[in-house]
C-alpha positions as CSV (number, residue, x, y, z in Angstrom):
1,M,0.0,0.0,0.0
2,G,1.3,3.4,-1.0
3,T,1.2,6.8,0.7
4,I,0.5,10.3,-0.4
5,A,3.3,12.9,0.2
6,V,2.3,16.5,-0.4
7,H,4.8,19.4,-0.9
8,E,3.8,23.0,-0.9
9,F,5.6,26.4,-0.8
10,I,3.5,28.7,1.3
11,S,3.7,32.1,2.9
12,L,3.3,32.7,6.6
13,D,-0.4,33.5,6.0
14,G,-1.0,30.3,4.0
15,V,-0.8,31.6,0.4
16,F,0.5,29.1,-2.0
17,E,-0.9,30.5,-5.3
18,N,1.7,31.3,-8.0
19,P,4.8,30.9,-5.9
20,S,6.9,33.2,-8.0
21,W,7.2,35.3,-4.8
22,T,9.6,32.6,-3.4
23,A,12.3,33.7,-5.9
24,E,13.5,36.6,-3.8
25,F,14.6,34.2,-1.0
26,G,16.7,32.0,-3.3
27,F,16.8,28.2,-3.1
28,D,18.9,26.8,-0.3
29,P,20.7,23.7,-1.5
30,A,19.5,21.9,1.7
31,M,15.9,22.5,0.5
32,G,16.9,20.5,-2.6
33,E,18.1,17.7,-0.4
34,T,14.8,17.6,1.5
35,L,12.8,17.7,-1.7
36,G,15.1,15.0,-3.2
37,A,14.3,12.7,-0.3
38,I,10.6,13.3,-0.7
39,T,10.6,12.6,-4.5
40,G,13.2,9.8,-4.1
41,A,10.6,7.8,-2.1
42,S,7.9,8.4,-4.8
43,T,7.0,6.1,-7.5
44,G,4.2,8.3,-9.0
45,I,3.1,11.9,-9.2
46,L,-0.5,12.9,-8.4
47,L,-1.5,16.3,-9.8
48,G,-4.6,18.4,-10.3
49,R,-5.3,19.2,-14.0
50,S,-4.3,22.9,-13.8
51,T,-0.9,22.1,-12.1
52,Y,-0.3,19.3,-14.6
53,E,-0.9,21.8,-17.4
54,M,1.5,24.3,-15.9
55,F,4.2,21.7,-15.0
56,G,4.1,19.9,-18.4
57,P,5.5,22.7,-20.5
58,A,7.9,23.9,-17.7
59,W,9.5,20.4,-17.0
60,S,9.2,18.6,-20.3
61,T,12.1,20.5,-21.9
62,R,14.4,20.4,-18.9
63,T,17.2,17.9,-18.7
64,A,19.1,16.6,-15.7
65,E,21.9,19.1,-16.6
66,D,19.3,21.9,-16.3
67,D,17.7,20.7,-13.1
68,P,18.5,17.5,-11.1
69,G,14.7,17.0,-10.6
70,A,13.9,16.8,-14.3
71,P,14.2,13.0,-14.7
72,F,11.8,12.5,-11.8
73,F,9.2,14.9,-13.2
74,N,9.5,13.8,-16.8
75,D,9.9,10.0,-16.4
76,T,7.7,9.2,-13.4
77,H,4.1,8.2,-14.1
78,K,1.7,11.1,-13.5
79,Y,-1.9,10.6,-12.4
80,V,-4.1,13.6,-13.2
81,V,-7.3,14.6,-11.3
82,G,-9.8,16.8,-13.0
83,A,-13.1,16.8,-14.6
84,Q,-11.7,18.3,-17.9
85,E,-9.3,16.6,-20.2
86,P,-5.8,18.2,-19.8
87,S,-4.7,20.4,-22.6
88,V,-1.2,19.1,-22.7
89,D,0.3,15.6,-23.0
90,W,3.3,15.1,-20.7
91,G,5.2,11.9,-20.4
92,P,3.7,8.8,-18.9
93,S,0.3,9.8,-17.5
94,T,-3.2,8.6,-16.6
95,R,-6.3,10.7,-16.3
96,L,-8.3,9.8,-13.2
97,G,-11.3,12.1,-13.9
98,A,-13.0,14.3,-11.4
99,F,-11.9,14.0,-7.8
100,D,-13.3,10.8,-6.3
101,P,-11.8,9.7,-2.9
102,D,-12.5,6.1,-3.6
103,V,-10.4,6.2,-6.8
104,I,-7.6,7.8,-4.9
105,R,-7.9,5.2,-2.1
106,R,-7.6,2.4,-4.8
107,L,-4.6,4.1,-6.4
108,K,-2.9,4.3,-3.0
109,D,-3.7,0.6,-2.4
110,D,-2.2,-0.3,-5.8
111,T,0.9,1.8,-5.4
112,E,4.3,0.7,-4.0
113,G,6.0,3.8,-2.5
114,S,4.6,7.3,-2.4
115,L,2.5,9.4,-4.7
116,Y,4.1,12.9,-4.8
117,V,1.8,15.9,-4.9
118,S,3.0,19.5,-5.5
119,G,0.8,22.6,-6.0
120,S,-2.6,21.3,-6.9
121,G,-4.4,23.3,-4.2
122,S,-8.0,22.1,-4.9
123,L,-6.8,18.5,-5.0
124,V,-4.7,18.9,-1.8
125,R,-7.6,20.5,0.1
126,A,-9.8,17.6,-1.0
127,L,-7.2,15.0,0.0
128,L,-6.7,16.6,3.4
129,H,-10.5,16.8,3.9
130,E,-10.8,13.0,3.1
131,G,-7.8,12.1,5.4
132,L,-5.8,10.8,2.4
133,V,-2.6,12.7,3.0
134,D,0.1,10.7,4.8
135,E,2.9,13.4,4.7
136,L,2.4,17.1,4.4
137,H,5.6,19.0,3.7
138,L,5.2,22.8,4.1
139,F,8.1,25.0,3.1
140,V,7.0,28.2,4.9
141,Y,8.6,31.4,3.6
142,P,9.1,34.4,5.9
143,I,6.6,36.7,4.2
144,A,2.9,37.4,4.7
145,L,1.4,38.2,1.4
146,G,-2.0,39.5,2.5
147,S,-3.9,38.1,-0.5
148,G,-3.9,35.1,-2.8
149,Q,-5.3,31.6,-2.8
150,R,-4.7,29.9,0.6
151,L,-4.0,26.3,1.2
152,W,-6.5,25.9,4.0
153,A,-10.2,25.9,3.1
154,D,-13.0,27.0,5.3
155,D,-14.4,23.5,5.8
156,G,-13.5,22.9,9.4
157,P,-10.3,22.1,11.3
158,T,-7.5,19.9,9.9
159,K,-5.5,18.2,12.7
160,L,-2.0,17.2,12.0
161,A,1.0,15.9,14.0
162,L,4.5,17.5,13.5
163,V,6.9,14.7,12.5
164,G,9.9,16.8,11.5
165,H,11.3,20.2,10.8
166,D,14.2,22.0,9.2
167,V,15.3,25.6,9.2
168,Y,17.3,26.9,6.1
169,D,19.7,29.7,5.8
170,N,17.3,31.7,3.5
171,G,14.8,31.9,6.3
172,V,12.5,29.2,5.0
173,V,11.2,26.6,7.5
174,H,10.2,23.1,6.5
175,L,7.5,21.6,8.6
176,A,6.7,17.9,8.0
177,Y,3.3,16.7,9.3
178,G,1.5,13.4,9.4
179,P,-2.0,12.5,10.5
180,A,-2.9,13.4,14.1
């Protein structure tokens, strides 16, 4: 049986939308090591349709020389959740259709290793609501943006247990959570 490991870049006030604002903080190499450990345990990528459509063009032209994460993103099987057909075709992928927690549960049951999720806010909120997230990796940036789409929905409390943390030289804090 597999697990679902989510990774998000968020601001102090929970904004994750269009994380271009993270660029001013740089990318600490230790963050890459942490992300490498998360993706290294993953045998599949689970994405919402919009994130899949954004990631496809961005990653499909990158090589390992451009970015050490390129082989993972391009070669790993992707599972796409969304009611609409994706407008791009990117590497090995399967369309799962609209979010259905039972479909995700079956996918977890049939997976060895982890399913990695990045971005995909609507999907992540639904996974959290259904208790399907096994690892939630938040990379919290030292900035409050004041506006933008937030990770947490207004559908009640989400209880988590802190299982690990890291502090990076660029001021970013990695908080790793599991189910409470």
